[in-house]
N, C-alpha and C positions, 0 to 999 in steps of 0.2 A: 691565498692572500686574504680572503675574507676573515678567516680565523685569526690571523695576525692583526688585521685591521680592528677587529672587535675587542682585542685584548691588549692593544698598544698602550704604552705609558706616555709616549711623547706625541706632540702635535706634528705629524709627518705629512709632507706633501707626497704626491703620487710617485715621483721618482725616488724619494727616500723610502717609501713603502715597498717599491719594487726591489730596491737594493737589499732591504732587510729580508724580504721574502726569498729572494734568490739565495741569499747567504744561509738562511735557516734551513731551506729545503735541500741545499746542496749536500752531497754525501762526502765530498773530499776537498773541494776547492771553490772559492768565490773571489772575484776581483772587483773592487769598487773604485772608480775614478771620482775624486771630489775636487772640483775647481775651488778657488778661494772663496771662503765664506758660505759654502753650500751646506753646512751642518754635518760634517763628517762625525763630529763628536756625538751629536744627537743620534745618528745612525748606529754608531758603535754601542752606545748605551742601550738602544732598542734591541740590537742583536743579542747582547748579553742577557737582557731580561727575557727575550723570547726563547733563547737556548735553555735557560734555567727553568722557565715555565714548562717547556717541552720535556725536560729531563732534570728534575730537582737534584739528582745525584751527580750531575756532570761537573767536570773540572775545566775551568777556562783560564787560559793565559792571555793577558793583555800586554802587548809590548810595543815599543817604538824606539827609534834611535835616540830620542831626547826625553829627559824627565818631564819637561813641560807638557808634551803631548799626552803622556801617560796620566799625569795628575789632572789635566783638564777633563779627560774622560771619566776619571773617578769622581770628580766634582758633580757631574751629571747623574751619577748613580747613587749618590748619597741619599739615604732615606728610603730607597726602594726595597720593599718587603721581599725577603728571600734571597737577596744578593748580599754576600758577606765577603768583602774584599780584604786582601792583605797586600801591602806595598813592600817590596823588597828593594833595599838600597840604603845608602847612608842617609840618616834622617836630615843632616845638615845640607844635603844636596837637593832635597825635595821641596816642592811647593807646599804651602799649608794644606791644600786640598788632598795631597797624597800623604803628607807626613802623619796625619791623624790615623792612617791605616798601617803605619809602620810597626812591625813587631817590637823593636826596642822601645818605641814610644809607649805602646800599650803595656809592656812589661814594667817599664819604669813607673808608670802611674799605678799599676797594680801593687807595687811595693811601697809607694809613697804618694799620696794624693796631692802633695805639694808640687809634684813634678809635671804639672801641666794637665789641664782637664780637657783639652781638645784632642780626643782620641776615640777610636771606634768603639771600644768597650764602654766608655762612659756615655757615648751617644746612644748606644743600644739600651743601656740601663735607663737613661732619661726618657727614651721613647716608650719603654714599658710603663714607666711611672705616668707618663702623659695619657696613655691608653687607659690605665686604671682610673685616673682622675676623670676621664671623659665618660666613664660608665658607672654612674651612681647606683644603678640597680643592685650591684653586688658589693657596695661599699662596706657593709658590715663584715663581710667575709674577707675583703682584700685590704682593709685599712692597715692592719699590722704588717702585712707584706710590703705595702707601699712605704710605710715608715722605715722599714729595714732597708729598702732599696734607696730611699732618699738619704739615709745615713751614709751609705757607701763605705762601710768599714773595710779593713784589709781583707777579711775573709770573703766578703761579697765581691770586692774588686778582683781578687785572685781567682775566685771560682768563675765569675763571668768571663774573665780573660781566657781562662782555660777552655770554657765552653765555646767562646767565639772562635778560637783558633782550631778547635776540633770540628767546626762546622764550616770552615772556609770553602768557598766554591769558585772564587775569582782571585787569581794571583796576578799582580801587576809589577812589571820590571822592565828596565831598558834592555835592548838587545845584548849589550855587553855584559850586563849583570846575569843574564840567563845562562851564561857559561861559567859562572863563578862558583867557588866553594860555598860561599854564603847562600847562594840560591839553592844549591843541592841540599845543604844541611837544613835549610828552612823548609824545603819540600818534604824531606824525610820526617821532620818534627811534626808537620801538619798531617801528612797523609800516610806515614809509615812506609814500610818496604825498604828495599835496598836502593839507596839514592842513585847508584850508578846504572842499574839495570831496569828498575821499575818506574822511572820517572816518565810520566806521560800526561797529556791533557786531551780531553775529548775535543776541545776547540782551541785553536790559537788564533788570536786576532792581532794583526800587525798594522799599526797606523804609521803614517808618514813614510811609507815603504819606498817612495821614489827617491828619498834622500839616503837610503841605506845601500851599502856595498853588498855584493853577493854574499860575502862572508858574514856580515852583520845580519843579513836575512836568514842565513842557514842555521845559525846558532839556535834561535827560538823555534823556527819552523819545523825542524826535525823532531820536535817534542809533541807534535799534534797529530791526532787521527784525522782531523779536518782543519784546514787553514783558510782564513779569510784575510785577504791582503788589501789594504786601503792606501791609496796614494794619488798622485797626479803627475803624469809624465810631462805635463805642460809647465810644471814648476821645476825647481833646480834639482839636478841629479846629485850624487855624492860630491861633496865639496872638493874642488881643486883650487888651492890658493894661487892667485895669479902671480904672486912673488916667487913662489916655488917654480912655477912653469917658466916665467920669464928668466929667472936666474939661471936655471938649468940650461935653457935653450940659448941663452946668450953665450954660454961657454962653448957650445957645440955648433951653433949657427944653423939650427934645424927648425925653420918656421913651419914646415909641413907637419912636424911632430906636434907643434903647438896647436895647430888646427885640430888634430886628432884628439889631443888631451882636452881641449876646450869643448869638444862635442861628445864627450863621454856620455853614454846613455845609461840610464838606470835599469836595473834588473826588472823593476816593476813595468817599465815601458815594454820590454821584450815579452813579458808574461801577458800583459793586458792586450797588446796588439795581436799576439798569436792566438790567444783565447777568443778574441772578438771575431776571428775568422772561422773558427771551427766549433766553438761551444758558446753560443750567444746566451744560453740559459744560465751561465755562471758569471757574466759580466754586466755591470751597470754603471751609468754615468749620472751623477747628480746634476740638476740643471737650474736650480734656483738659489741665488745667493742672498744672504740676509745681513752681511757685514757692512757694506759700503753704500753710500748714496749712488743713485743710478748714474749720475755724471761720472763718477769715478769708475764704476763698473764698465761704462762705455769705452774706457781707455784700454781695457783688456779683453773685451768680449769676443773680438775677432779671432782670438787664439783657440776658441772652442766651437767654431762654426761647423767643422767637419764632424766631430763627435755628436753634436746636438742639432744637426740639420733637421732631423725629423720632428723636433719639438720647438723649432724656431730660434735656437741658439740660447745662450746664457740669459737667464731672466733675473729681474730684481724682485725679491719677495716683499719689499717694504715700500712699494710705490705709494700706498695709501697713507702711510704714516711718516715717510722720510722728510717731508717739508713742514711738519707740524712745529710751530715755534715754541716748543716746550722741551727744555733740556732734561727733564726728568722722565719723559716718555721713552720707553725702551725701543720703540720702533722709529723714533725721530733721529734724523741725521742733520738736523738744522744746527748751525753754530752761532748765528747772530753776530758775526764779526764784520765790521765795516772799516775800511780804510781806502778811500778813493785814490787812484783808479784800480788798485790792486785786488782788493777783496770786497765782495758784497755778500750779504747773507744768502743770496741765491747762487753764489759762486762756490763750486766744490772741487774744481780741477783747473790749475793755473800752470802755465809754462813761463818762467822768467827767462827771457832771451839774453844770454850772456855770450860775448864773442871773444873773450880773452883766451890766449893760446895755452895749451897744456904744457906741462914740464915733465920730461922723462927723468926718473930718478935712479934708474939702473939697479934694481928693477922697479916697476910700478910707475904710476903717473899721478900727478896732482895738478890742480888748477887754481892759481891764486885768485883770479877774478871771481871764480865761483865761491871761494871761501869768503870773499868780501860780500858777495850777493847773499850768501846764507846769513851772514851777520846782519845785513840790512833787513832780510826777511824776518829774522827773530826780533829785531828792534821794531819793525813795522807791526808785528803781531802784538807786541807789548803796548804799543801806542794806540792800537786800533780800538774803536768803540766796541764794547761788548765782549772784549777778550777776557777781562777780569771776571765779569759775570759768568762767562762760559767756564773758566777755570774753577771758580768757587762752587759751581754746581756739580762738579765731578766728585764722586764718592771715593773712588779707588785711586791710589797714587799713580798707577800706570796710566789711568785715563787723563791725568793732568800732564803727563810727560809728552813732550814733542819728540817724535822720532826723526832722526837724521840719518839717512841711508846714502851710501855711495857705492859705485861699482868697483872701486879700487882701494886697496888697503893703505896705500901711501896717502891718499886723500883722507881716509878714515883716521889715520894717525894724526894728521894735522887738525882735524876737527876735534878729536878727543883731547888733544893738547890744548887747544884754544878754549874749550868749554869744560875743562876738568872741574869737577865739583858742582856743575850745574845740573838741574833736573831734566836732562835730555837723555833719550836713549839713542846711542850713537854706535853704528857698526856698518860693516860691509853687508851687501844685500844677502850674501850666502848665509850669514849668521842671523838674519832677520826673518828667515822663513819660519812660519808657525806663529809669528807674533803679529800684533796689530796695535795701532794707536789711533786716537781721534784725528790728530794732525801729523802728517808726514811730509818731510822735506827730502827730496832726492837730488843728489849731485851727480850729474852724468860724466863729468871730468873731461872727456875727450874733445879736443878742438884743434884741428890741424888743416893745412892746405890740401892734403890728399883725401880729406873726408873719411879717414880711417877711424872707426870706432871700436876696433878690436872685439873682444868677446862681449862687449856691451850690446852688440847687435842680437845676441841670442834671445829668442822669445821667452825662454824660461826665466832669464834674468830680468827682462822687462816686466814680465807677468808678476813675479814676486815683488819687485820694487813698487810697482804702481798699485798693487792690490792690498797693501798693508794699511792704507788709510780708511777710516770709517767716514769722516766728515769733511776733511779738507786735504787735498793732495797738491803740493807745490813742487814742481820740477824745475831745477836750475840747469841750464845748459845752452849750447849753441843750436838754436832751433833749425837754422838752415842746413846745418850738417846732419842733424839727426832725422829731420823729416825727409831727407833724400834717401834714407833707408826705408824700405817697404815695411819692415816690422814696426817702425815708429810712426809712419805716416798716418795710419788710422787713429792711433792713440793721440797724437798731437792735434788732429782734426777735431777731437772732442774736448779740447782744452781752451780756455781763454789765454791769450798771449799778452804779456806785459813786458815792455822793454826794460833793460837795466837802468836807463835814464829815468823812466817813469818811476821805477822803484826808488832811486836815489832822491828824486824830487818829493816823493810822498813821505819820506822819513825825515822827521825834524831833527 
């Protein structure tokens, strides 16, 4: 561990360092559980760096079920010496952080410099120019080379592109792409050999593994001599759309099957729990989150008491900075929004108590009262003191977006229809996993005399919904019904409660 500690590129806490060390020292398998906001991407970037430092000739495959997770990891690795990534996938499907490493993007720029300059080859050339400029001692010998590099004519672009591709040591792609013809051909072009029989990686790193089906996991993992699997079995397993479940079961009348489908476990959970019993040297759980204000974290920390009992449970890594009233401070989770009695700058988790009944749509559920409450919350935010200042201070478009999450797609459709064209991020919770926003509104939907909340009771769904917010979490729902469920009781106890009547009175 000390060797890794002395050569680390990131600012790692002890649990992150433990996870990196176990992964690098393992000969065949390592499993890392990463609760929300605990820096899984930081750990992945460190593992890649340490594996390449240990063996400069190694080949690493970075994969996940989603493009977003893959591209986020690549962003952390940009500029690290010795790491030369290539991103495989259709460029128009990739985030900017991943697109710059796409082979078609690099090839297009090599042929014509007008085809965009945000690509790995140009970044590499610019880095060399910067290093030359920073070393005046040999200026007389390097000035002509520097001028040629700055010109970046077609010969230089083509040659550097060829050299970059011939020295790739990190390939990044989604699970589904790993089994494609494009992936095999790209591998053969970069590494040579017979693409069908010689394709292998020294290390395969799979992120967001808890969301992947066994088949999705198998495609990339069979390509590795060593596999490192990262996920969180306390978040959502492979997605099962409630409309598909309800629709099918309505026809056959099998509620017992519904329960089984809704409780489908991820392959990561089986692997992690089995390994934790027999090979503790290959498993690690991260314990410090840096995403959300401590008040928001307290709504989900109970889900990790068992795994983190020895270290005191899930911790907040930004307690010293989270209340600093400076919107530009990276560690601050202050929002400065005030609208009495709903929100104060010191308020970060709120439950809006709404008692309107649900409507069954065969299949799915919606709740008209909650739709009205969401509309009032959005109007309240726009009228609140400090909201415009907060929004203006955000640099990225996604940081200005308000996220609206719900447990049922019927409700999600109503929300999307109502706010079409607005700058909100709206979806069911299953599709929100892996994302985060400064402000999140959650619609729970279920409200009925039998206190039945369906699959909304699952801790994985609660955990993901409540942990997407960085600065302000607002949950809309029937408090009495949901706090009667033990999975919600601790969460609601850590929230301020505002009645629907108070909300209406506050909005002009």
